[in-house]
C-alpha positions in Angstrom: -65.0 1.1 -55.0 -61.6 0.2 -56.5 -60.5 3.9 -56.9 -61.6 4.5 -53.3 -59.7 1.5 -52.1 -56.7 2.4 -54.1 -56.8 6.0 -52.7 -57.2 4.7 -49.2 -54.4 2.3 -49.6 -52.2 5.0 -50.9 -53.1 7.3 -48.1 -52.4 4.5 -45.6 -49.1 3.7 -47.2 -48.2 7.3 -47.3 -49.2 7.8 -43.7 -47.2 4.8 -42.6 -44.2 6.1 -44.6 -44.5 9.5 -43.1 -45.0 8.0 -39.6 -41.9 5.9 -40.1 -40.0 8.8 -41.4 -41.1 10.9 -38.4 -40.2 8.1 -36.0 -36.8 7.6 -37.7 -36.2 11.4 -37.6 -37.3 11.5 -34.0 -35.0 8.6 -33.2 -32.1 10.3 -35.0 -32.8 13.5 -33.2 -33.0 11.6 -29.9 -29.8 9.7 -30.6 -28.0 12.8 -31.6 -29.3 14.8 -28.7 -28.6 12.2 -26.0 -25.7 10.7 -27.8 -23.6 13.8 -27.3 -21.2 13.9 -24.4 -21.8 10.3 -23.4 -19.0 8.5 -21.5 -16.5 6.9 -23.7 -17.5 3.2 -24.0 -14.0 2.3 -25.3 -12.7 2.5 -21.7 -14.5 -0.8 -21.1 -12.0 -2.6 -23.3 -9.3 -1.5 -20.9 -11.4 -2.0 -17.8 -9.4 -2.9 -14.7 -11.8 -3.6 -11.9 -11.0 -2.9 -8.2 -10.0 -6.2 -6.8 -9.2 -7.2 -3.3 -5.6 -7.3 -2.4 -5.0 -10.5 -0.4 -2.2 -11.2 2.0 -1.2 -14.8 2.8 0.7 -16.0 5.8 3.6 -18.4 5.5 1.3 -21.4 5.6 -0.9 -20.0 2.8 -3.8 -19.0 5.0 -5.3 -15.5 4.7 -3.7 -12.9 6.9 -5.5 -9.8 5.7 -7.5 -8.4 2.8 -7.4 -4.7 1.7 -10.3 -3.5 -0.3 -13.0 -0.9 -0.8 -15.3 -3.4 -2.4 -15.5 -7.2 -1.9 -14.5 -8.4 -5.4 -12.5 -11.2 -6.9 -12.0 -11.0 -10.6 -12.6 -14.3 -12.5 -12.1 -14.6 -16.3 -15.2 -15.6 -18.2 -13.6 -18.9 -19.3 -13.3 -19.9 -15.6 -16.9 -19.2 -14.6 -18.8 -22.5 -14.7 -21.8 -23.0 -17.0 -24.3 -23.3 -14.1 -23.5 -19.8 -12.9 -23.6 -18.3 -16.4 -27.0 -19.9 -17.3 -28.5 -18.9 -14.0 -27.8 -15.3 -14.7 -28.9 -15.6 -18.3 -32.3 -17.1 -17.3 -32.8 -14.5 -14.5 -31.6 -11.4 -16.3 -31.4 -11.8 -20.1 -32.1 -15.1 -21.8 -31.6 -13.7 -25.3 -28.3 -12.1 -24.4 -26.3 -13.9 -27.1 -28.8 -13.0 -29.9 -29.9 -9.4 -29.4 -27.9 -6.3 -30.5 -27.7 -4.7 -27.1 -31.3 -4.1 -26.3 -34.3 -6.6 -26.3 -37.1 -4.8 -28.2 -39.7 -7.2 -27.0 -38.7 -6.9 -23.3 -38.4 -3.1 -23.7 -41.8 -2.8 -25.3 -43.3 -4.9 -22.5 -41.6 -2.7 -19.9 -43.0 0.5 -21.6 -46.6 -0.7 -21.3 -46.1 -1.9 -17.7 -44.6 1.5 -16.8 -47.5 3.4 -18.3 -49.7 1.5 -15.8 -47.3 2.1 -12.9 -47.1 5.8 -13.6 -50.8 6.1 -12.7 -50.3 4.2 -9.4 -47.0 5.8 -8.4 -45.2 2.4 -8.3 -41.5 2.1 -9.1 -40.8 1.7 -12.8 -39.5 -1.6 -14.1 -36.4 -1.9 -16.2 -36.4 -4.5 -19.0 -32.7 -3.9 -19.3 -30.4 -6.4 -21.0 -27.1 -7.4 -19.5 -25.4 -5.1 -22.0 -27.5 -2.2 -20.7 -26.7 -3.1 -17.1 -23.0 -3.0 -18.0 -23.5 0.5 -19.5 -25.4 1.7 -16.4 -22.9 0.1 -13.9 -19.8 1.3 -15.6 -20.7 4.5 -17.4 -24.0 6.0 -16.0 -25.7 6.5 -12.7 -28.6 4.7 -11.0 -31.0 7.6 -11.7 -34.5 6.3 -12.6 -35.6 8.3 -15.7 -36.4 7.8 -19.3 -33.4 10.0 -20.2 -31.0 7.6 -18.5 -32.7 4.7 -20.3 -32.2 6.3 -23.7 -28.5 6.9 -22.9 -28.3 3.3 -21.6 -29.7 2.0 -24.9 -27.4 4.1 -27.0 -24.4 3.0 -25.0 -25.5 -0.6 -25.3 -25.4 -0.5 -29.1 -22.0 1.1 -29.0 -20.7 -1.5 -26.5 -21.9 -4.4 -28.6 -19.9 -3.0 -31.6 -16.8 -2.5 -29.5 -16.7 -5.7 -27.4 -17.6 -9.4 -27.9 -20.4 -11.0 -26.0 -18.0 -12.9 -23.8 -16.2 -9.7 -22.8 -19.5 -8.0 -22.0 -20.6 -11.0 -19.9 -17.3 -11.1 -18.1 -17.6 -7.4 -17.1 -21.1 -8.0 -15.9 -20.4 -11.1 -13.8 -17.4 -9.5 -12.1 -19.0 -6.0 -11.5 -22.6 -6.8 -10.5 -23.5 -5.8 -7.0 -24.8 -8.8 -5.0 -25.4 -7.3 -1.6 -23.5 -7.0 1.7 -20.8 -4.9 0.1 -20.0 -7.7 -2.3 -19.3 -7.2 -6.0 -19.0 -10.0 -8.5 -20.0 -13.7 -8.4 -16.7 -15.0 -7.1 -16.6 -12.7 -4.1 -20.3 -13.4 -3.3 -19.8 -17.2 -3.5 -16.4 -17.5 -1.8 -16.5 -14.7 0.8 -20.0 -13.8 1.7 -22.6 -16.5 1.2 -21.4 -20.0 0.6 -17.7 -20.1 1.5 -16.8 -22.0 -1.6 -15.4 -21.5 -5.1 -17.6 -21.0 -8.1 -16.9 -24.4 -9.5 -18.4 -26.0 -6.3 -21.7 -24.2 -6.4 -24.9 -26.2 -6.7 -27.9 -25.3 -8.9 -29.8 -23.7 -6.1 -26.7 -21.7 -4.9 -26.0 -20.4 -8.4 -29.7 -19.5 -8.7 -29.7 -17.6 -5.5 -26.7 -15.5 -6.6 -28.6 -14.8 -9.9 -31.7 -13.8 -7.9 -29.8 -11.0 -6.2 -29.1 -8.3 -8.9 -32.7 -7.2 -9.0 -32.7 -6.0 -5.4 -30.2 -7.6 -3.0 -31.6 -6.1 0.2 -35.1 -7.4 -0.7 -33.7 -11.0 -0.9 -31.4 -11.0 2.1 -31.0 -14.7 3.1 -31.7 -14.1 6.8 -33.8 -10.9 7.1 -35.9 -11.7 4.0 -35.6 -15.4 4.0 -39.0 -16.3 2.5 -38.7 -13.7 -0.3 -35.1 -14.9 -1.0 -36.2 -18.5 -1.3 -39.1 -17.5 -3.5 -36.9 -15.4 -5.8 -34.3 -18.2 -6.0 -37.0 -20.8 -6.9 -38.3 -18.4 -9.6 -34.8 -18.4 -11.1 -34.6 -22.2 -11.0 -38.0 -22.3 -12.8 -36.7 -20.0 -15.5 -33.6 -22.2 -15.9 -35.8 -25.3 -16.4 -38.1 -23.4 -18.8 -35.0 -22.3 -20.8 -33.8 -25.9 -20.9 -30.7 -25.5 -18.8 -31.7 -27.9 -16.1 -34.3 -30.8 -16.1 -37.6 -30.6 -14.3 -36.3 -33.2 -11.8 -33.3 -31.1 -11.0 -35.4 -28.0 -10.7 -37.8 -29.7 -8.3 -35.0 -31.0 -6.2 -33.2 -27.7 -6.1 -36.3 -25.7 -5.3 -37.0 -28.0 -2.3 -33.6 -27.5 -0.8 -33.0 -25.1 2.1 -31.2 -21.8 1.7 -28.2 -22.1 4.0 -25.6 -19.4 4.3 -22.2 -20.4 5.6 -19.9 -17.6 4.6 -16.1 -18.1 4.6 -14.8 -20.7 6.9 -13.2 -19.0 9.9 -10.2 -21.3 10.1 -8.8 -19.8 6.9 -7.7 -16.6 8.5 -4.6 -15.9 10.7 -5.2 -13.2 13.3 -2.2 -10.9 13.7 -3.5 -7.3 13.8 -0.1 -5.5 14.2 1.6 -7.6 11.6 -1.3 -7.0 9.1 -1.1 -3.3 9.7 2.7 -3.2 9.1 2.2 -5.1 5.8 -0.5 -2.6 4.8 1.8 0.4 5.5 4.6 -1.2 3.5 2.3 -2.0 0.5 0.9 1.6 0.6 4.4 3.0 0.5 5.5 0.7 -2.3 2.4 0.9 -4.6 0.1 3.6 -3.4 -3.3 3.6 -1.9 -5.2 2.9 -5.2 -3.2 -0.3 -5.9 -3.4 -1.3 -2.2 -7.2 -1.2 -2.1 -8.1 -2.1 -5.6 -5.0 -3.6 -7.4 -5.8 -7.2 -6.7 -2.3 -8.0 -5.6 -1.4 -11.3 -4.1 1.1 -10.9 -1.2 3.0 -13.5 0.7 3.9 -12.3 4.2 6.9 -13.5 6.2 4.7 -14.4 9.3 4.9 -17.9 10.7 1.4 -18.4 12.3 2.7 -21.0 14.8 5.4 -18.6 16.1 2.9 -15.7 16.0 0.6 -17.7 18.3 3.4 -18.4 20.7 4.5 -14.7 20.7 1.0 -13.5 21.5 0.5 -16.0 24.3 4.0 -15.5 25.8 3.7 -11.7 25.8 0.1 -11.7 27.2 0.9 -14.2 30.0 4.1 -12.3 30.9 2.3 -9.0 31.2 -0.5 -10.7 33.3 2.1 -12.3 35.5 3.8 -9.0 36.2 0.4 -7.3 36.8 -0.7 -9.9 39.3 2.7 -9.7 41.1 1.9 -6.1 41.7 -1.5 -6.7 43.4 -5.2 -6.2 42.9 -6.5 -2.8 41.6 -10.0 -3.5 42.9 -13.4 -4.0 41.3 -14.1 -2.2 38.0 -17.4 -1.0 39.5 -20.2 -1.8 41.9 -23.9 -2.3 41.6 -26.8 -2.5 44.1 -28.0 -6.1 44.6 -31.7 -5.3 44.2 -34.3 -7.0 42.0 -32.8 -5.4 38.9 -29.1 -6.3 39.5 -28.9 -8.7 36.5 -30.4 -6.1 34.1 -27.8 -3.6 35.5 -25.0 -6.1 35.0 -26.0 -6.8 31.3 -25.5 -3.1 30.6 -21.9 -3.0 31.5 -19.8 -2.7 28.4 -16.8 -5.0 28.5 -13.5 -3.1 28.9 -11.1 -3.0 26.0 -8.7 -5.9 26.0 -11.0 -8.2 27.9 -10.1 -11.1 25.6 -11.3 -14.4 27.1 -12.5 -12.9 30.3 -16.1 -12.3 31.3 -17.9 -9.7 33.4 -19.4 -10.9 36.6 -21.1 -9.5 39.7 -20.4 -10.8 43.2 -23.7 -12.0 44.7 -22.5 -13.1 48.1 -19.4 -14.2 49.8 -18.2 -16.7 52.4 -14.7 -16.9 53.8 -13.7 -19.5 51.2 -16.1 -18.8 48.2 -17.5 -15.9 46.3 -20.7 -16.6 44.3 -21.1 -14.7 41.1 -23.5 -14.0 38.3 -22.4 -13.5 34.8 -23.7 -11.4 31.9 -24.9 -14.4 30.0 -27.4 -15.3 32.8 -25.4 -18.1 34.3 -23.8 -18.4 37.7 -20.5 -19.5 39.1 -18.0 -19.3 42.0 -14.6 -18.1 42.8 -12.7 -20.1 45.4 -10.2 -18.5 47.7 -7.3 -20.2 46.2 -8.2 -18.6 42.9 -8.0 -15.1 44.2 -5.4 -15.3 46.9 -3.0 -13.5 44.5 -5.0 -10.4 44.9 -3.0 -8.4 47.5 -4.1 -4.9 47.7 -2.1 -2.5 45.5 -0.6 0.4 47.5 1.2 3.6 46.5 4.7 3.5 45.0 4.2 0.1 43.5 4.0 -1.5 47.0 1.5 -4.2 47.8 -0.3 -5.1 51.0 -0.4 -8.4 52.9 -1.8 -11.6 51.5 -5.6 -11.9 51.9 -6.9 -14.3 54.6 -10.4 -14.7 53.3 -12.5 -13.9 50.2 -14.0 -10.9 52.0 -10.5 -9.3 52.1 -10.7 -9.0 48.3 -14.4 -9.0 47.2 -17.7 -7.7 48.5 -21.3 -8.3 47.3 -22.1 -5.9 44.5 -18.5 -5.8 43.1 -18.3 -6.0 39.3 -15.1 -7.8 38.3 -13.6 -9.7 35.4 -13.2 -13.5 35.7 -11.8 -16.4 33.7 -13.4 -19.8 33.5 -11.2 -22.5 34.9 -11.1 -25.7 32.8 -11.5 -29.2 34.0 -12.5 -28.3 37.6 -15.6 -30.0 39.0 -17.7 -27.8 41.2 -19.1 -29.5 44.3 -22.3 -27.4 44.2 -24.8 -28.7 41.6 -26.4 -25.3 41.1 -23.0 -23.7 40.4 -21.4 -25.9 37.8 -18.7 -23.5 36.6 -15.7 -22.3 38.5 -13.8 -19.1 37.8 -10.6 -17.3 38.8 -10.6 -13.6 39.7 -8.7 -11.7 37.0 -7.9 -8.2 35.9 -6.7 -6.6 32.6 -3.1 -5.5 33.0 -2.4 -1.8 32.7 1.2 -2.4 31.6 2.1 -3.1 28.0 5.0 -4.5 25.9 6.0 -6.0 22.7 7.8 -9.0 21.1 9.3 -9.6 17.7 11.0 -12.6 16.2 13.3 -12.3 13.2 15.1 -14.8 11.0 18.7 -13.4 11.5 19.9 -14.8 8.1 17.2 -13.2 6.0 15.7 -10.4 8.1 12.2 -12.0 7.7 10.0 -11.0 10.6 8.4 -14.3 11.6 6.2 -13.0 14.5 5.3 -9.7 15.9 3.1 -8.8 18.8 2.8 -5.0 19.3 1.1 -5.0 22.6 -1.2 -6.8 25.0 -4.4 -6.3 23.0 -5.0 -4.7 19.6 -8.6 -4.0 20.7 -7.2 -1.8 23.5 -4.6 0.0 21.4 -3.5 -0.2 17.7 -0.2 1.5 18.7 2.6 -0.9 17.7 5.3 -1.0 20.3 7.6 -3.0 18.1 7.9 -0.4 15.3 6.5 2.9 16.8 7.6 3.1 20.5 10.9 4.8 20.9 12.3 3.9 24.3 15.7 3.9 25.9 17.3 0.4 25.8 19.5 0.8 28.9 22.0 -2.0 29.3 20.7 -3.7 26.2 23.0 -1.4 24.2 26.1 -2.7 26.0 27.0 -5.5 23.5 27.9 -2.8 21.0 30.2 -1.1 23.5 32.0 -4.3 24.2 32.2 -5.2 20.5 34.0 -1.8 20.0 36.5 -2.8 22.7 37.1 -6.2 21.0 37.7 -4.4 17.6 40.1 -2.1 19.3 42.4 -5.1 20.2 41.1 -6.1 23.6 39.9 -9.5 24.5 37.2 -11.0 26.8 39.9 -11.5 29.4 41.1 -7.8 29.4 40.8 -6.3 32.8 38.6 -3.2 33.4 38.6 -1.4 36.7 35.4 -1.7 38.7 35.6 1.2 41.1 33.5 4.2 42.1 33.1 6.9 39.5 32.2 10.5 40.4 31.4 12.8 37.5 31.1 16.5 38.0 28.4 17.6 35.5 28.5 21.5 35.2 25.1 22.8 36.1 23.9 19.5 37.5 26.2 18.5 40.3 27.7 15.1 40.9 26.8 11.9 39.2 27.7 8.8 41.3 26.5 5.6 39.6 26.7 2.3 41.4 26.7 -1.3 40.6 23.5 -3.3 41.4 25.0 -4.8 44.5 26.3 -1.5 45.8 29.8 -3.0 45.9 32.9 -2.6 43.9 34.9 -5.5 42.5 38.2 -4.0 41.4 39.9 -5.1 38.2 37.6 -7.6 36.5 37.6 -9.3 33.0 35.6 -7.7 30.3 33.4 -10.9 30.1 32.3 -10.3 33.7 31.4 -6.7 32.9 29.0 -7.8 30.2 27.7 -10.9 32.0 26.9 -9.0 35.2 26.1 -5.8 33.4 28.3 -3.6 35.6 27.8 0.1 35.0 31.1 1.2 36.4 33.2 -1.0 34.2 31.1 0.0 31.1 31.6 3.7 31.8 35.3 3.4 32.2 35.6 1.2 29.1 33.5 3.6 27.0 35.7 6.6 28.0 38.8 4.6 27.2 37.7 3.6 23.8 36.0 6.8 22.9 32.4 7.6 22.3 33.0 8.4 18.6 34.4 4.9 18.1 31.3 3.4 19.8 28.9 5.4 17.7 30.7 4.3 14.6 30.4 0.7 15.6 26.7 1.1 16.4 26.1 2.9 13.1 27.1 -0.3 11.2 24.2 -2.0 13.0 21.7 0.7 12.3 21.8 2.2 15.8 24.4 5.0 15.4 21.8 7.6 14.5 20.1 7.0 17.8 23.3 7.8 19.9 24.7 11.2 20.9 28.4 11.9 21.3 28.1 11.7 25.1 28.9 9.1 27.7 25.2 8.4 28.4 25.0 6.8 25.0 27.2 3.9 26.3 24.5 3.2 28.9 21.6 3.4 26.5 20.4 7.0 26.6 19.5 7.1 22.9 15.9 6.0 22.1 15.4 3.0 19.8 12.5 0.9 18.6 12.3 -2.8 19.5 12.5 -3.7 15.8 15.7 -1.7 15.4 17.4 -3.2 18.4 16.4 -6.7 17.6 17.6 -6.3 14.0 21.0 -5.2 15.3 21.2 -8.3 17.5 20.2 -10.4 14.5 23.4 -9.1 12.7 25.4 -10.4 15.7 23.6 -13.8 15.5 24.1 -14.3 11.8 27.9 -13.9 11.7 28.1 -10.1 11.3 26.1 -9.6 8.1 23.8 -6.7 7.5 20.1 -7.4 7.1 17.0 -5.3 6.8 13.8 -6.5 8.6 11.1 -7.4 6.1 7.4 -8.3 6.5 6.8 -9.2 2.9 8.4 -12.1 0.9 6.8 -11.6 -2.5 4.1 -9.5 -4.3 2.3 -10.6 -7.5 0.1 -8.3 -9.5 -3.5 -9.2 -10.5 -2.1 -11.0 -13.6 0.3 -13.2 -11.6 3.4 -11.3 -12.5 6.1 -11.1 -9.7 6.6 -7.4 -8.9 8.4 -7.6 -5.6 10.7 -10.1 -3.9 12.6 -9.4 -0.7 15.3 -11.9 -1.5 16.2 -10.7 -5.0 19.2 -13.0 -5.5 19.3 -14.8 -8.8 19.9 -18.6 -8.8 21.7 -19.5 -11.9 21.8 -23.2 -10.9 18.0 -23.3 -10.6 17.3 -22.7 -14.3 18.5 -24.0 -17.6 19.2 -27.5 -19.0 21.9 -28.3 -16.4 19.7 -27.6 -13.4 19.8 -30.5 -10.9 16.5 -30.6 -9.0 18.1 -32.9 -6.4 21.0 -30.7 -5.4 20.5 -27.6 -3.2 21.5 -24.5 -5.1 24.4 -22.2 -3.8 23.0 -18.7 -3.8 25.4 -15.7 -3.8 25.7 -13.8 -0.5 25.8 -10.1 -1.3 25.2 -8.9 2.3 27.5 -6.2 3.6 29.7 -7.4 6.5 29.3 -5.2 9.6 31.4 -7.2 12.0 34.5 -9.3 11.7 33.6 -13.0 12.4 36.4 -13.4 15.0 35.2 -10.4 17.2 31.6 -11.3 16.6 32.2 -14.9 17.9 33.9 -13.5 21.0 31.0 -11.2 21.6 28.5 -14.1 21.1 30.5 -16.2 23.6 30.3 -13.4 26.2 26.5 -13.0 25.5 26.1 -16.7 26.1 27.7 -16.1 29.5 24.9 -13.5 30.2 22.4 -16.4 29.8 24.5 -19.0 31.6 26.0 -17.0 34.5 24.7 -13.4 34.4 21.6 -11.3 34.4 19.8 -13.5 31.8 19.9 -16.7 33.8 16.1 -16.9 33.8 16.1 -17.8 30.1 18.7 -20.6 30.3 17.5 -23.7 28.5 19.6 -26.8 29.2 21.4 -28.1 26.2 20.1 -25.3 24.0 22.7 -22.6 23.0 21.3 -19.1 23.6 22.8 -15.7 23.9 21.4 -12.3 24.8 21.3 -9.3 27.0 19.0 -7.7 29.6 18.3 -4.0 29.7 16.7 -1.8 32.4 16.6 2.0 32.4 16.8 4.3 35.3 14.1 3.9 37.9 13.1 0.7 36.1 11.0 2.6 33.6 11.7 0.1 30.7 12.6 -3.5 30.7 14.3 -5.4 27.8 15.6 -8.7 26.8 17.0 -9.3 23.3 18.5 -12.7 22.6 19.1 -15.3 19.9 19.8 -18.9 18.9 21.7 -19.7 15.7 18.6 -19.2 13.6 16.1 -17.0 15.6 16.5 -13.6 17.1 13.8 -12.4 19.6 13.4 -9.0 21.3 11.1 -8.3 24.2 10.2 -4.9 25.6 7.9 -4.2 28.7 6.9 -0.8 30.0 4.0 1.6 30.6 2.9 3.7 27.6 3.1 6.7 29.9 6.5 5.9 31.4 6.6 5.1 35.2 8.6 2.8 37.3 7.9 -0.9 37.1 8.6 -1.2 40.8 11.5 -2.1 43.1 13.7 -5.0 41.9 11.9 -5.1 38.5 13.7 -4.9 35.2 14.9 -6.8 32.2 15.8 -10.0 34.0 12.5 -10.3 36.0 10.0 -8.9 33.5 11.2 -9.2 29.9 13.5 -12.3 30.2 10.8 -14.7 31.3 8.7 -13.7 28.2 11.7 -14.4 26.0 12.4 -17.7 27.8 8.8 -19.0 27.3 8.8 -18.0 23.7 12.1 -19.8 23.0 11.0 -23.0 24.9 7.9 -23.3 22.8 9.6 -22.2 19.5 12.5 -24.5 19.8 10.6 -27.6 18.4 9.6 -25.5 15.4 13.1 -23.9 14.8 15.7 -25.9 16.7 18.9 -24.0 17.0 22.3 -25.4 16.4 25.6 -24.4 18.1 26.9 -21.0 17.1 29.4 -21.3 14.2 33.0 -20.9 15.1 35.2 -19.2 12.5 38.5 -21.0 11.8 41.7 -19.6 13.2 40.6 -18.9 16.8 42.5 -20.4 19.7 40.6 -21.7 22.7 42.1 -21.5 26.1 40.5 -22.2 29.5 41.0 -19.2 31.7 40.2 -18.2 35.2 37.0 -16.2 35.2 38.2 -13.8 37.8 41.7 -13.1 36.7 41.3 -13.6 32.9 44.6 -15.6 32.9 45.0 -19.1 31.6 43.7 -21.4 34.2 46.0 -23.3 36.5 45.6 -26.8 37.7 42.9 -26.9 40.4 41.1 -23.7 39.3 37.3 -24.3 39.5 35.8 -21.0 38.3 36.9 -21.2 34.6 35.6 -20.6 31.2 36.7 -21.7 27.7 37.7 -18.4 26.1 38.3 -17.7 22.4 41.4 -15.7 21.4 42.8 -14.4 18.2 46.4 -15.8 17.6 48.9 -13.8 19.7 46.4 -12.3 22.1 46.3 -15.0 24.9 47.3 -13.0 28.0 50.3 -14.2 30.0 49.8 -11.4 32.6 47.1 -8.9 33.3 48.9 -5.8 34.6 47.3 -3.3 32.2 44.0 -2.4 33.6 41.6 -0.2 31.6 40.0 2.7 33.4 42.5 3.7 36.1 42.4 7.4 37.0 39.7 8.5 34.6 37.5 10.7 36.8 39.0 14.0 35.7 38.0 13.3 32.0 34.5 12.0 32.7 33.0 15.3 33.8 33.0 16.7 30.2 30.8 13.8 28.9 27.3 14.7 30.2 24.9 11.8 30.1 21.3 12.3 28.9 19.9 10.1 31.6 21.2 7.9 34.3 20.8 4.1 34.3 20.5 1.2 36.6 22.4 -1.9 35.9 20.8 -5.3 35.5 21.8 -7.2 38.6 21.6 -10.9 39.3 18.3 -10.3 41.2 17.6 -7.4 39.0 17.6 -3.7 39.5 18.0 -1.4 42.5 17.9 2.4 42.5 21.1 4.3 41.9 22.5 6.6 44.5 22.3 9.8 42.6 22.9 13.2 44.2 21.3 15.2 41.4 17.9 15.2 39.7 17.7 13.0 36.7 17.7 14.8 33.3 15.9 13.5 30.3 16.1 14.7 26.7 
């Protein structure tokens, strides 16, 4: 027996050795075969994940996020233990001890898969965290034994190249957790619980750890029961592994699964501003960094001013639209048994904002009864629709309605707004509404800090839902009389004063091939020699034309060029009346240089940009403060920063211009924006046939521009223009913004001499003169006589200077049509 046993033992030993040799050989062949051409695992050491770029408003709230994947990268040292152990218990409890693969788990998975192959069920993984890193970063999601072999080979290599902590960091920041969210921080903060990782409870951390297996199978709402079950399984594993006590596990498992998401109040809504920031970031850093670079951006926007801008613009456009009558119901429907189902199918029109869709059920002379899409009922009283005069052709409107039936009929589908704090007398109709309509006109508003160029607020139109077109930065329109301050500045720089007389008299220009051009003043009257101040305050075209010809269009373009507008002007007389197209941002920036004392600024939407590591890579204000650093820095003393801005206007002439523009607000075409005791300056602008309306103005620390017009240019209507349409929007904005940024009196440069002059003659006032103004003069320029009148006998020279388009002036009551004997020409 012993020889036999000895032989059997030898045979068994030999067979085992041969089997092991074959297995090792097979493994070597397998590793060599599959190990060739595998992705380079060394790239993981330099891994730079795609991280959301976040833009913050001036108050720190989120303005925008730019990303392809929802991910916030968090270093492993900042991930709390409860989150780490939840994932270890759920995915790989032996992570810190195995060499990259878990042989026991892998063996168990092999036997389970052999059973599943027979039944056609999906194969199970048994992958370690290291293997999942290999798959997520270097391989595909293909379900095959070949991928599993490659995954195992890469796992061994990764374990040799990286520490366990580095591997775990990659995993927790890369893992997909459903709803387009990658990484535990993004899932916790942005998608599920609206809180940071450090604030997560046991059950919340366990739910996140439950998701990697199959996020869609454990959706917290659609698959709530399965989600709770999987979460509780993870909690049980955490207790079994000793990470939490049985008491904590029981309490956590009994808690509800409540998804809150990110708190809505964190975000500032400013669509056009966000888009402008996106464009600038893309230009500076490219698309890859924009959507995955994890930059932290501080925007210049002031959310309070932005809200005021949006509200002022929208209300101004709605006021204009109502002033021009009722366009009628948006549709009609039969009042049969299915009328409510028909009403629910109506898709709200773009730009509906806080309005609702309603159907008129019946009418009486004083009340219209309506049904709304939400299944409730209400009423519109006559006083809440009496504005709705019928809109006729050529911007005319019909008579005021006498009863509800003059405006509405049963079956009309209309937009309405709920009226607050109005008690309805009829118990069955508890809510009261006003008839409303979405304006078909559009416009824009932008507010700039004139000393820095920081754009504090920007509203690019009535509704971003209706149109993403930004009328602040993308709409090129003719500014009309809003260009005139730069013509008058040219005259001041040429040695004239606000008291210089300019002839206000008829001008007839013979334009070869076009006939005669005969512009008029708003009133249709002529005023003879008038001081320059009056020409700007009253926006008189005849005076401006004569002044421009006298100074020379080349000189005017040179002046405008210093303010960033010269490239928009042609060497022709029409440029002096605003024929060159500009954007609202360009024109408002130019006015800001007048407001700040004559220093060049560039508008900016971004203050600073930091990279993903917190390094400052962009700062709009790049001045260095030597007093802010070093041992001698005094934290109690404000630093004196160097001012390197280029000067574009002499302070003396700039102050004279500002004084004249204050006169526009106090006595001229901008009287509607006057605020008692608050120094404001500005200028209206209206183009020919009232196609475009402008008001651009400023206080000492805020410059605001407003534009109103149809996207497809057409007349705003008779007697409509900058003073009646744009100026009220500016005025409302400044009234509400003043408590936030109160303006001080405009700075007066030393050396000017102030003399009270007669407004009509421009000469020093005599005793008893009532119509006077305190005028600023450079030494030696105070007039003793005004016998030199600019613009006498200029008609023969004007014919060579063909304007691109003819313009209305901004009259006291706004615009009237010009008397033009030739067809308008636009370029």
